[in-house]
VOVEXDO-124474 format. One record per residue (C-alpha): residue in one letter; x, y, z; residue number from 1. Coordinates in Angstrom, 1 decimal, decimal comma. Layout:
// residues N
+------+--------+--------+--------+-----+
| code |      x |      y |      z | pos |
+------+--------+--------+--------+-----+
|    A |      X |      Y |      Z | NUM |
...
+------+--------+--------+--------+-----+
//
This chain:
// residues 419
+------+--------+--------+--------+-----+
| code |      x |      y |      z | pos |
+------+--------+--------+--------+-----+
|    M |   27,5 |  -19,0 |  -74,3 |   1 |
|    H |   29,4 |  -15,0 |  -73,8 |   2 |
|    N |   27,3 |  -13,8 |  -76,7 |   3 |
|    K |   24,1 |  -15,1 |  -74,8 |   4 |
|    I |   25,4 |  -13,0 |  -71,5 |   5 |
|    R |   25,8 |   -9,7 |  -73,6 |   6 |
|    L |   22,4 |  -10,4 |  -75,5 |   7 |
|    L |   20,8 |  -10,3 |  -72,0 |   8 |
|    W |   23,1 |   -7,7 |  -70,4 |   9 |
|    S |   21,8 |   -5,7 |  -73,4 |  10 |
|    N |   18,2 |   -6,2 |  -72,4 |  11 |
|    E |   16,9 |   -3,0 |  -70,4 |  12 |
|    Y |   15,0 |   -4,0 |  -68,2 |  13 |
|    I |   17,9 |   -6,9 |  -67,5 |  14 |
|    Q |   19,9 |   -4,1 |  -66,4 |  15 |
|    G |   17,8 |   -2,4 |  -64,8 |  16 |
|    G |   16,9 |   -5,4 |  -62,4 |  17 |
|    F |   20,5 |   -5,9 |  -61,7 |  18 |
|    F |   21,5 |   -1,9 |  -60,6 |  19 |
|    L |   18,2 |   -2,0 |  -58,4 |  20 |
|    T |   19,1 |   -5,8 |  -57,1 |  21 |
|    I |   22,5 |   -4,2 |  -55,9 |  22 |
|    S |   20,9 |   -1,3 |  -54,5 |  23 |
|    S |   18,4 |   -2,8 |  -52,9 |  24 |
|    F |   21,2 |   -4,9 |  -50,8 |  25 |
|    I |   22,4 |   -1,9 |  -50,2 |  26 |
|    I |   19,5 |    0,3 |  -49,0 |  27 |
|    N |   18,1 |   -3,2 |  -47,6 |  28 |
|    F |   22,0 |   -3,1 |  -45,2 |  29 |
|    L |   21,1 |    0,6 |  -44,8 |  30 |
|    N |   17,5 |    0,3 |  -43,4 |  31 |
|    Y |   18,6 |   -2,7 |  -41,0 |  32 |
|    L |   21,0 |   -0,2 |  -39,3 |  33 |
|    F |   18,6 |    2,4 |  -38,9 |  34 |
|    H |   16,3 |   -0,1 |  -37,2 |  35 |
|    F |   18,7 |   -1,8 |  -35,6 |  36 |
|    I |   19,9 |    1,4 |  -33,7 |  37 |
|    A |   16,3 |    3,1 |  -33,4 |  38 |
|    G |   15,0 |   -0,4 |  -31,7 |  39 |
|    R |   18,0 |   -0,3 |  -28,8 |  40 |
|    I |   17,6 |    3,2 |  -28,7 |  41 |
|    L |   14,1 |    4,3 |  -29,0 |  42 |
|    G |   12,9 |    0,9 |  -27,1 |  43 |
|    P |    9,6 |   -0,6 |  -28,5 |  44 |
|    S |    7,1 |    2,7 |  -27,9 |  45 |
|    G |    9,5 |    5,1 |  -29,6 |  46 |
|    Y |    9,7 |    2,9 |  -32,7 |  47 |
|    G |    6,2 |    2,3 |  -33,0 |  48 |
|    E |    5,6 |    5,9 |  -32,8 |  49 |
|    I |    8,1 |    6,4 |  -35,2 |  50 |
|    T |    7,0 |    3,3 |  -37,9 |  51 |
|    S |    3,7 |    4,6 |  -37,5 |  52 |
|    L |    4,5 |    8,0 |  -39,0 |  53 |
|    Y |    5,7 |    5,9 |  -41,6 |  54 |
|    S |    2,5 |    4,0 |  -42,2 |  55 |
|    Y |    0,2 |    7,1 |  -42,1 |  56 |
|    I |    2,7 |    9,0 |  -44,5 |  57 |
|    S |    2,5 |    5,7 |  -46,6 |  58 |
|    L |   -1,1 |    5,7 |  -46,6 |  59 |
|    I |   -2,2 |    9,2 |  -46,8 |  60 |
|    S |    0,5 |    9,3 |  -49,9 |  61 |
|    V |   -1,7 |    6,9 |  -52,2 |  62 |
|    P |   -2,5 |    9,3 |  -54,3 |  63 |
|    V |    1,1 |   10,3 |  -54,7 |  64 |
|    A |    2,4 |    6,8 |  -55,7 |  65 |
|    V |   -0,7 |    6,9 |  -57,9 |  66 |
|    V |    0,3 |   10,1 |  -59,6 |  67 |
|    S |    4,4 |    8,8 |  -59,8 |  68 |
|    T |    2,6 |    5,0 |  -61,1 |  69 |
|    F |    0,5 |    6,4 |  -63,8 |  70 |
|    F |    3,1 |    9,1 |  -64,9 |  71 |
|    I |    5,5 |    5,8 |  -65,4 |  72 |
|    Q |    2,9 |    4,3 |  -67,2 |  73 |
|    K |    2,4 |    7,0 |  -69,5 |  74 |
|    I |    6,0 |    7,9 |  -70,1 |  75 |
|    S |    7,5 |    4,3 |  -70,5 |  76 |
|    S |    4,3 |    3,4 |  -73,0 |  77 |
|    Q |    5,2 |    5,9 |  -75,5 |  78 |
|    E |    6,6 |    4,0 |  -78,4 |  79 |
|    N |    8,5 |    7,3 |  -79,7 |  80 |
|    N |    9,7 |   10,0 |  -78,1 |  81 |
|    Q |   10,1 |    9,3 |  -74,2 |  82 |
|    S |   12,6 |   11,9 |  -73,6 |  83 |
|    E |   10,6 |   14,7 |  -75,2 |  84 |
|    Y |    7,1 |   13,4 |  -73,3 |  85 |
|    A |    8,6 |   13,4 |  -70,3 |  86 |
|    A |   10,0 |   17,0 |  -70,4 |  87 |
|    V |    6,7 |   18,8 |  -71,6 |  88 |
|    L |    5,4 |   16,5 |  -68,2 |  89 |
|    E |    7,8 |   18,4 |  -66,5 |  90 |
|    T |    6,8 |   22,1 |  -67,2 |  91 |
|    L |    3,3 |   21,3 |  -67,2 |  92 |
|    F |    3,6 |   19,4 |  -63,7 |  93 |
|    W |    4,7 |   22,9 |  -62,4 |  94 |
|    K |    2,0 |   24,8 |  -64,1 |  95 |
|    F |   -0,4 |   22,6 |  -62,4 |  96 |
|    L |    1,5 |   23,3 |  -58,9 |  97 |
|    R |    1,3 |   27,1 |  -59,3 |  98 |
|    H |   -2,3 |   26,8 |  -60,0 |  99 |
|    W |   -3,2 |   24,2 |  -57,0 | 100 |
|    S |   -0,8 |   26,0 |  -54,3 | 101 |
|    W |   -4,0 |   27,3 |  -52,9 | 102 |
|    I |   -4,6 |   23,9 |  -51,5 | 103 |
|    L |   -1,6 |   25,0 |  -49,1 | 104 |
|    F |   -3,7 |   27,0 |  -46,6 | 105 |
|    P |   -6,1 |   24,5 |  -45,9 | 106 |
|    L |   -3,5 |   22,5 |  -45,0 | 107 |
|    L |   -1,9 |   24,2 |  -42,6 | 108 |
|    L |   -4,5 |   25,0 |  -41,0 | 109 |
|    L |   -5,5 |   20,9 |  -40,8 | 110 |
|    I |   -1,8 |   20,6 |  -38,5 | 111 |
|    P |   -3,4 |   21,5 |  -35,0 | 112 |
|    F |   -5,5 |   18,8 |  -35,6 | 113 |
|    I |   -3,0 |   15,8 |  -36,7 | 114 |
|    P |   -2,3 |   14,8 |  -33,3 | 115 |
|    R |   -5,8 |   13,8 |  -32,0 | 116 |
|    I |   -6,6 |   12,1 |  -35,2 | 117 |
|    T |   -3,7 |   10,1 |  -35,5 | 118 |
|    N |   -2,7 |    9,3 |  -31,6 | 119 |
|    L |    0,8 |   10,8 |  -32,7 | 120 |
|    T |    2,8 |   12,7 |  -30,5 | 121 |
|    S |    2,5 |   16,7 |  -31,5 | 122 |
|    S |    6,3 |   17,1 |  -33,0 | 123 |
|    I |    5,9 |   13,8 |  -34,9 | 124 |
|    A |    2,7 |   14,8 |  -35,6 | 125 |
|    Y |    3,0 |   17,9 |  -37,4 | 126 |
|    T |    5,5 |   16,8 |  -39,8 | 127 |
|    L |    3,3 |   14,5 |  -41,6 | 128 |
|    I |    1,9 |   17,2 |  -44,2 | 129 |
|    P |    5,5 |   18,2 |  -45,1 | 130 |
|    F |    6,4 |   14,8 |  -45,6 | 131 |
|    I |    3,3 |   14,4 |  -48,2 | 132 |
|    I |    4,2 |   17,8 |  -49,7 | 133 |
|    L |    7,8 |   16,3 |  -50,4 | 134 |
|    G |    6,9 |   12,9 |  -51,5 | 135 |
|    F |    4,4 |   14,4 |  -53,9 | 136 |
|    I |    6,8 |   16,4 |  -55,9 | 137 |
|    G |    9,7 |   13,7 |  -55,3 | 138 |
|    S |    7,4 |   11,2 |  -57,0 | 139 |
|    F |    7,0 |   12,0 |  -60,1 | 140 |
|    Y |   10,9 |   13,1 |  -61,0 | 141 |
|    G |   10,7 |    9,1 |  -59,2 | 142 |
|    S |    8,5 |    8,4 |  -62,1 | 143 |
|    V |   10,5 |   10,5 |  -64,5 | 144 |
|    F |   13,3 |    8,0 |  -63,6 | 145 |
|    Q |   11,7 |    4,6 |  -63,7 | 146 |
|    G |    9,8 |    5,6 |  -66,8 | 147 |
|    L |   13,2 |    7,1 |  -68,7 | 148 |
|    R |   14,5 |    3,8 |  -67,8 | 149 |
|    L |   17,2 |    5,6 |  -65,5 | 150 |
|    F |   17,4 |    2,9 |  -63,2 | 151 |
|    F |   21,0 |    3,1 |  -62,2 | 152 |
|    L |   20,5 |    6,6 |  -61,6 | 153 |
|    S |   17,4 |    5,7 |  -59,8 | 154 |
|    A |   19,4 |    3,0 |  -57,4 | 155 |
|    L |   22,3 |    5,4 |  -56,9 | 156 |
|    L |   19,4 |    8,1 |  -55,4 | 157 |
|    A |   17,7 |    5,6 |  -53,9 | 158 |
|    I |   21,3 |    4,7 |  -52,0 | 159 |
|    L |   21,6 |    8,4 |  -50,9 | 160 |
|    S |   17,8 |    8,4 |  -49,3 | 161 |
|    G |   19,0 |    5,2 |  -47,4 | 162 |
|    V |   22,3 |    6,8 |  -46,0 | 163 |
|    F |   20,4 |    9,9 |  -45,3 | 164 |
|    K |   17,9 |    7,7 |  -43,2 | 165 |
|    L |   20,8 |    6,1 |  -41,5 | 166 |
|    T |   22,2 |    9,2 |  -40,8 | 167 |
|    S |   18,9 |   10,7 |  -39,4 | 168 |
|    I |   19,4 |    8,9 |  -36,2 | 169 |
|    V |   22,2 |   10,7 |  -35,0 | 170 |
|    P |   19,9 |   13,1 |  -32,5 | 171 |
|    A |   18,3 |   10,0 |  -30,8 | 172 |
|    V |   22,0 |    8,8 |  -30,0 | 173 |
|    I |   23,1 |   12,2 |  -28,9 | 174 |
|    K |   20,0 |   12,5 |  -26,5 | 175 |
|    T |   17,9 |    9,8 |  -25,7 | 176 |
|    N |   14,3 |    9,3 |  -26,7 | 177 |
|    N |   15,1 |   12,3 |  -29,5 | 178 |
|    I |   12,0 |   10,8 |  -31,6 | 179 |
|    S |   11,5 |   14,6 |  -32,7 | 180 |
|    G |   15,1 |   15,2 |  -34,0 | 181 |
|    V |   15,2 |   11,9 |  -36,2 | 182 |
|    V |   12,3 |   12,8 |  -38,0 | 183 |
|    I |   12,9 |   16,5 |  -38,4 | 184 |
|    T |   16,4 |   15,1 |  -40,2 | 185 |
|    Q |   14,4 |   13,1 |  -42,3 | 186 |
|    L |   12,4 |   15,7 |  -43,6 | 187 |
|    F |   15,4 |   18,0 |  -43,9 | 188 |
|    F |   17,4 |   15,1 |  -46,0 | 189 |
|    S |   14,1 |   14,3 |  -48,1 | 190 |
|    L |   14,0 |   18,2 |  -49,1 | 191 |
|    I |   17,9 |   17,9 |  -50,0 | 192 |
|    T |   17,1 |   14,0 |  -52,0 | 193 |
|    L |   14,5 |   15,9 |  -53,6 | 194 |
|    G |   16,4 |   19,0 |  -55,0 | 195 |
|    I |   19,4 |   16,5 |  -56,4 | 196 |
|    S |   16,2 |   14,5 |  -58,1 | 197 |
|    I |   14,8 |   17,7 |  -59,7 | 198 |
|    F |   18,7 |   19,3 |  -60,4 | 199 |
|    I |   19,3 |   15,7 |  -62,8 | 200 |
|    I |   16,5 |   15,5 |  -64,4 | 201 |
|    R |   16,3 |   19,2 |  -66,1 | 202 |
|    K |   19,9 |   18,4 |  -66,6 | 203 |
|    I |   19,3 |   15,2 |  -68,8 | 204 |
|    L |   15,8 |   16,8 |  -70,4 | 205 |
|    K |   17,8 |   19,9 |  -71,5 | 206 |
|    K |   18,8 |   18,3 |  -74,6 | 207 |
|    F |   15,1 |   17,7 |  -75,8 | 208 |
|    G |   13,5 |   20,6 |  -76,9 | 209 |
|    Q |    9,7 |   20,2 |  -76,2 | 210 |
|    K |    7,9 |   19,4 |  -79,9 | 211 |
|    N |    4,1 |   21,9 |  -80,0 | 212 |
|    S |    2,6 |   19,0 |  -80,8 | 213 |
|    L |    3,4 |   17,2 |  -77,7 | 214 |
|    Q |    2,5 |   20,0 |  -75,7 | 215 |
|    K |   -0,7 |   20,4 |  -77,0 | 216 |
|    N |   -1,6 |   17,1 |  -76,8 | 217 |
|    V |   -0,4 |   16,6 |  -73,2 | 218 |
|    N |   -2,6 |   18,5 |  -70,3 | 219 |
|    I |   -1,7 |   17,6 |  -66,6 | 220 |
|    G |   -5,4 |   18,2 |  -65,3 | 221 |
|    R |   -6,8 |   15,9 |  -68,3 | 222 |
|    I |   -4,2 |   13,2 |  -67,0 | 223 |
|    L |   -5,2 |   13,4 |  -63,6 | 224 |
|    T |   -8,9 |   12,8 |  -64,3 | 225 |
|    N |   -8,9 |   10,1 |  -67,1 | 226 |
|    K |  -10,0 |    6,6 |  -66,5 | 227 |
|    F |   -7,2 |    4,9 |  -66,1 | 228 |
|    F |   -5,7 |    7,5 |  -63,3 | 229 |
|    L |   -9,1 |    6,9 |  -60,9 | 230 |
|    M |   -8,5 |    2,8 |  -61,6 | 231 |
|    T |   -4,9 |    3,2 |  -60,2 | 232 |
|    L |   -5,8 |    5,7 |  -57,8 | 233 |
|    I |   -8,2 |    3,0 |  -56,3 | 234 |
|    S |   -5,6 |    0,0 |  -56,6 | 235 |
|    L |   -3,2 |    1,3 |  -54,9 | 236 |
|    L |   -5,5 |    2,4 |  -52,1 | 237 |
|    G |   -6,4 |   -1,0 |  -51,7 | 238 |
|    V |   -2,5 |   -2,1 |  -51,4 | 239 |
|    A |   -1,6 |    0,6 |  -49,4 | 240 |
|    L |   -4,6 |    0,0 |  -46,7 | 241 |
|    I |   -3,5 |   -3,7 |  -46,7 | 242 |
|    G |    0,0 |   -2,7 |  -45,6 | 243 |
|    A |   -0,9 |    0,2 |  -43,4 | 244 |
|    L |   -4,3 |   -0,3 |  -41,4 | 245 |
|    D |   -3,1 |   -2,9 |  -39,1 | 246 |
|    M |   -0,4 |   -0,6 |  -37,8 | 247 |
|    I |   -2,2 |    2,4 |  -37,8 | 248 |
|    F |   -5,3 |    0,3 |  -35,8 | 249 |
|    V |   -2,7 |   -1,2 |  -33,5 | 250 |
|    K |   -1,5 |    2,8 |  -33,1 | 251 |
|    K |   -5,3 |    4,0 |  -32,4 | 252 |
|    F |   -6,6 |    1,2 |  -30,3 | 253 |
|    F |   -3,5 |   -0,4 |  -28,3 | 254 |
|    S |   -0,9 |    0,5 |  -26,1 | 255 |
|    A |    2,5 |    2,1 |  -27,6 | 256 |
|    Y |    4,3 |   -1,0 |  -26,3 | 257 |
|    E |    2,1 |   -3,2 |  -28,4 | 258 |
|    S |    2,2 |   -0,9 |  -31,2 | 259 |
|    G |    6,4 |   -1,0 |  -31,0 | 260 |
|    I |    5,7 |   -4,9 |  -30,8 | 261 |
|    Y |    3,3 |   -5,1 |  -33,7 | 262 |
|    N |    5,2 |   -3,0 |  -36,1 | 263 |
|    S |    8,6 |   -4,8 |  -35,4 | 264 |
|    W |    6,6 |   -8,3 |  -36,4 | 265 |
|    N |    4,9 |   -6,8 |  -39,3 | 266 |
|    L |    8,4 |   -5,1 |  -40,8 | 267 |
|    F |    9,6 |   -9,0 |  -40,4 | 268 |
|    A |    6,6 |  -10,1 |  -42,9 | 269 |
|    K |    7,6 |   -6,6 |  -45,0 | 270 |
|    I |   11,1 |   -8,4 |  -45,4 | 271 |
|    I |    9,9 |  -10,7 |  -47,8 | 272 |
|    L |    9,0 |   -8,5 |  -49,8 | 273 |
|    Y |   11,6 |   -6,4 |  -49,2 | 274 |
|    I |   13,8 |   -9,4 |  -50,7 | 275 |
|    L |   12,1 |   -9,0 |  -54,1 | 276 |
|    G |   11,9 |   -4,9 |  -54,5 | 277 |
|    P |   13,8 |   -4,9 |  -57,4 | 278 |
|    M |   11,6 |   -7,0 |  -59,3 | 279 |
|    S |    9,1 |   -5,2 |  -57,7 | 280 |
|    Q |   10,1 |   -2,0 |  -59,0 | 281 |
|    V |   11,0 |   -3,0 |  -62,4 | 282 |
|    S |    7,7 |   -5,0 |  -62,7 | 283 |
|    F |    4,9 |   -2,8 |  -63,2 | 284 |
|    V |    7,5 |   -0,6 |  -66,1 | 285 |
|    F |    7,9 |   -4,2 |  -67,6 | 286 |
|    F |    4,5 |   -5,0 |  -67,5 | 287 |
|    S |    3,5 |   -1,6 |  -69,3 | 288 |
|    D |    5,6 |   -1,5 |  -72,2 | 289 |
|    K |    4,0 |   -3,0 |  -75,0 | 290 |
|    S |    7,4 |   -4,4 |  -76,6 | 291 |
|    Q |    7,8 |   -7,2 |  -74,3 | 292 |
|    K |    3,9 |   -8,2 |  -73,8 | 293 |
|    H |    5,2 |  -11,9 |  -75,7 | 294 |
|    L |    7,0 |  -12,3 |  -71,9 | 295 |
|    Q |    4,9 |  -11,0 |  -69,5 | 296 |
|    E |    3,0 |  -13,5 |  -69,0 | 297 |
|    R |    6,0 |  -15,6 |  -68,3 | 298 |
|    V |    7,5 |  -12,9 |  -66,1 | 299 |
|    L |    4,8 |  -13,1 |  -63,3 | 300 |
|    I |    4,9 |  -16,4 |  -63,0 | 301 |
|    I |    8,7 |  -17,0 |  -62,2 | 302 |
|    S |    7,9 |  -14,0 |  -59,8 | 303 |
|    I |    5,7 |  -16,1 |  -58,4 | 304 |
|    I |    7,6 |  -19,1 |  -58,4 | 305 |
|    L |   11,0 |  -17,1 |  -57,0 | 306 |
|    L |    8,5 |  -15,5 |  -54,0 | 307 |
|    G |    7,2 |  -19,0 |  -52,8 | 308 |
|    V |   10,5 |  -20,1 |  -52,8 | 309 |
|    I |   11,8 |  -17,0 |  -50,7 | 310 |
|    G |    8,8 |  -17,0 |  -48,6 | 311 |
|    I |    9,3 |  -21,0 |  -47,3 | 312 |
|    S |   12,6 |  -20,3 |  -46,9 | 313 |
|    G |   11,7 |  -17,4 |  -44,7 | 314 |
|    Y |    9,0 |  -19,2 |  -42,8 | 315 |
|    I |   11,5 |  -22,0 |  -41,8 | 316 |
|    G |   14,7 |  -19,6 |  -40,9 | 317 |
|    Y |   12,6 |  -17,4 |  -39,0 | 318 |
|    L |   11,1 |  -20,9 |  -37,0 | 319 |
|    T |   14,7 |  -21,8 |  -36,8 | 320 |
|    F |   16,7 |  -18,9 |  -36,1 | 321 |
|    G |   13,6 |  -16,4 |  -34,8 | 322 |
|    S |   15,5 |  -15,6 |  -31,7 | 323 |
|    L |   18,9 |  -14,9 |  -33,3 | 324 |
|    L |   17,3 |  -13,1 |  -36,0 | 325 |
|    L |   15,4 |  -10,9 |  -33,4 | 326 |
|    N |   18,3 |  -10,4 |  -30,9 | 327 |
|    I |   20,3 |   -9,0 |  -34,2 | 328 |
|    M |   17,5 |   -6,5 |  -35,6 | 329 |
|    F |   16,2 |   -5,1 |  -32,8 | 330 |
|    G |   17,5 |   -6,6 |  -29,2 | 331 |
|    S |   15,7 |   -8,3 |  -26,0 | 332 |
|    K |   13,1 |   -5,8 |  -25,6 | 333 |
|    F |   11,2 |   -6,9 |  -28,2 | 334 |
|    N |   11,6 |  -10,8 |  -27,6 | 335 |
|    A |    7,4 |  -10,7 |  -27,2 | 336 |
|    V |    7,6 |  -11,2 |  -31,2 | 337 |
|    L |    9,5 |  -14,5 |  -30,8 | 338 |
|    P |    6,4 |  -16,7 |  -31,1 | 339 |
|    Y |    4,8 |  -15,3 |  -33,9 | 340 |
|    M |    8,1 |  -15,3 |  -36,6 | 341 |
|    G |    6,7 |  -18,1 |  -38,3 | 342 |
|    Y |    3,4 |  -15,6 |  -39,3 | 343 |
|    A |    5,7 |  -12,8 |  -40,4 | 344 |
|    A |    6,7 |  -15,5 |  -43,0 | 345 |
|    V |    3,2 |  -16,3 |  -44,2 | 346 |
|    F |    1,9 |  -12,9 |  -44,0 | 347 |
|    G |    4,6 |  -11,3 |  -46,0 | 348 |
|    T |    4,7 |  -14,1 |  -48,9 | 349 |
|    F |    1,0 |  -13,3 |  -49,6 | 350 |
|    F |    1,0 |   -9,5 |  -49,3 | 351 |
|    S |    4,3 |   -9,7 |  -51,5 | 352 |
|    A |    2,0 |  -11,8 |  -54,0 | 353 |
|    I |   -0,8 |   -9,4 |  -54,3 | 354 |
|    T |    1,7 |   -6,5 |  -55,0 | 355 |
|    F |    2,8 |   -8,5 |  -58,1 | 356 |
|    F |   -0,4 |  -10,0 |  -59,7 | 357 |
|    N |   -1,5 |   -6,2 |  -58,7 | 358 |
|    S |    0,9 |   -4,6 |  -60,8 | 359 |
|    Y |    0,0 |   -6,7 |  -63,5 | 360 |
|    F |   -3,9 |   -6,3 |  -63,9 | 361 |
|    L |   -2,6 |   -2,1 |  -63,4 | 362 |
|    A |   -0,5 |   -2,8 |  -66,1 | 363 |
|    K |   -3,1 |   -3,8 |  -68,3 | 364 |
|    K |   -6,0 |   -1,4 |  -67,4 | 365 |
|    S |   -7,8 |   -5,0 |  -66,1 | 366 |
|    K |  -10,9 |   -3,8 |  -63,4 | 367 |
|    M |   -9,3 |   -7,0 |  -61,8 | 368 |
|    S |   -7,1 |   -4,1 |  -60,1 | 369 |
|    L |   -9,7 |   -2,7 |  -58,3 | 370 |
|    L |  -10,1 |   -6,1 |  -56,2 | 371 |
|    V |   -8,0 |   -5,4 |  -53,4 | 372 |
|    F |  -10,2 |   -2,1 |  -52,5 | 373 |
|    F |  -13,5 |   -3,4 |  -52,9 | 374 |
|    M |  -12,6 |   -6,3 |  -50,4 | 375 |
|    I |  -11,4 |   -3,6 |  -48,0 | 376 |
|    P |  -14,5 |   -3,3 |  -45,7 | 377 |
|    I |  -14,1 |   -7,1 |  -45,4 | 378 |
|    Y |  -11,0 |   -6,3 |  -43,6 | 379 |
|    A |  -11,8 |   -3,4 |  -41,8 | 380 |
|    I |  -15,0 |   -5,0 |  -40,5 | 381 |
|    G |  -12,5 |   -8,0 |  -39,6 | 382 |
|    L |  -10,3 |   -6,0 |  -37,7 | 383 |
|    Y |  -12,4 |   -4,3 |  -35,6 | 384 |
|    I |  -14,8 |   -7,2 |  -34,5 | 385 |
|    I |  -12,1 |   -9,4 |  -33,6 | 386 |
|    P |  -10,9 |   -9,5 |  -30,0 | 387 |
|    K |   -8,3 |   -6,9 |  -29,1 | 388 |
|    N |   -4,9 |   -8,8 |  -29,3 | 389 |
|    I |   -2,0 |   -8,9 |  -31,6 | 390 |
|    L |   -1,9 |  -12,6 |  -32,4 | 391 |
|    N |   -5,8 |  -12,1 |  -33,6 | 392 |
|    I |   -4,6 |   -8,7 |  -35,5 | 393 |
|    M |   -1,7 |  -11,4 |  -37,4 | 394 |
|    Y |   -4,7 |  -14,3 |  -38,0 | 395 |
|    V |   -6,8 |  -11,6 |  -40,3 | 396 |
|    N |   -4,3 |  -10,0 |  -42,1 | 397 |
|    I |   -3,0 |  -13,7 |  -42,8 | 398 |
|    A |   -6,4 |  -14,6 |  -43,9 | 399 |
|    F |   -7,3 |  -12,0 |  -46,0 | 400 |
|    S |   -4,4 |  -11,8 |  -47,6 | 401 |
|    A |   -4,5 |  -15,5 |  -48,4 | 402 |
|    I |   -8,3 |  -15,0 |  -50,1 | 403 |
|    L |   -7,1 |  -12,6 |  -52,0 | 404 |
|    T |   -4,0 |  -14,1 |  -53,0 | 405 |
|    T |   -6,1 |  -17,2 |  -54,1 | 406 |
|    I |   -8,4 |  -15,4 |  -56,1 | 407 |
|    Y |   -5,7 |  -13,7 |  -58,3 | 408 |
|    S |   -3,7 |  -16,7 |  -58,8 | 409 |
|    Y |   -7,1 |  -18,3 |  -60,2 | 410 |
|    I |   -7,8 |  -15,1 |  -62,4 | 411 |
|    F |   -4,8 |  -15,4 |  -64,1 | 412 |
|    F |   -4,3 |  -19,0 |  -64,5 | 413 |
|    F |   -8,2 |  -19,9 |  -65,4 | 414 |
|    N |  -10,2 |  -17,2 |  -65,9 | 415 |
|    K |   -8,2 |  -15,1 |  -68,0 | 416 |
|    K |  -11,4 |  -13,9 |  -69,9 | 417 |
|    S |  -12,0 |  -11,4 |  -67,5 | 418 |
|    I |   -7,9 |   -9,3 |  -67,8 | 419 |
+------+--------+--------+--------+-----+
//
């Protein structure tokens, strides 16, 4: 028995899953404290403002996520010389940034128009582009951590980011409704986290020489224009739209109060995915690793079964303890969410299933990973044509995600030839 445990622990993905699970619990607790304090201090209107900013960042940063996902796949799929390959990528990445630095000028010119486009207040909207720039650079270093399977260091940095996020609420504690202070503090801490990531990666990769043969064969521009990169871009854009389009839509067409109420409901839905966060982070690396091919289908099936158990438990828990959870999380100002708590568990379960299936198909470079994106027009039309109330937005989310999950399940279990 002892030998079996040692054998399991020797697997990098088991270790990675353990480290990320522990860090996930810590990060989720820190996030809970942040939302706990933010909901009470800022109220539904202020909370809706700050969470809407997060939605815009997640949606506009899809290319950032694509770059990260793509580099994870490129590094982890190298059977040899992974560290040397990562060192070459790091050098070429900065050359690529310097070459395209002129794009900063038109981005700066765009900043004054962002409040009108997003319906965010000016002080909040102006931070959107700086967040995206920092996120773009940070995503590369995050992908190096994941691709080299440095899960422990990745977990530590994630915890540090969680501590920084919690600390950012201090300006709102000192001065009521100081949302801009919270966001600017988060921007400052993002810069610090990026600096730490760069320092660690460069220290690790310093001992690996950059082979001339590798440097000649690696071209950032060619990487970012190849077929798989475009597939990844389209695929992750589809997932990001499901995760953010509804909150952006509510922010644009509903009142500030309704936006805060809806975004708090959406957070309860996403908790299902947060619980499985470690598995979600490790899964793409695992599905991309050719040496683990014989276990990949089994791991996906186990993940979906576990997701189903968590989803059912969440549904029962929300119905039974919804009032208690709501008051613990946000306070009485958000009581309007209570009748819809069960729906949050249903949507969260389907949305999580979509992310797992999509990671699997994308790692396999299957065209089925594009399905989410090409069904988004149906989702957008559904949001636009329904009578404008929060409950109908929830119905559209549940129906659309359920249909996608059913299609993905059918393809995986009964139509493998299309993968």
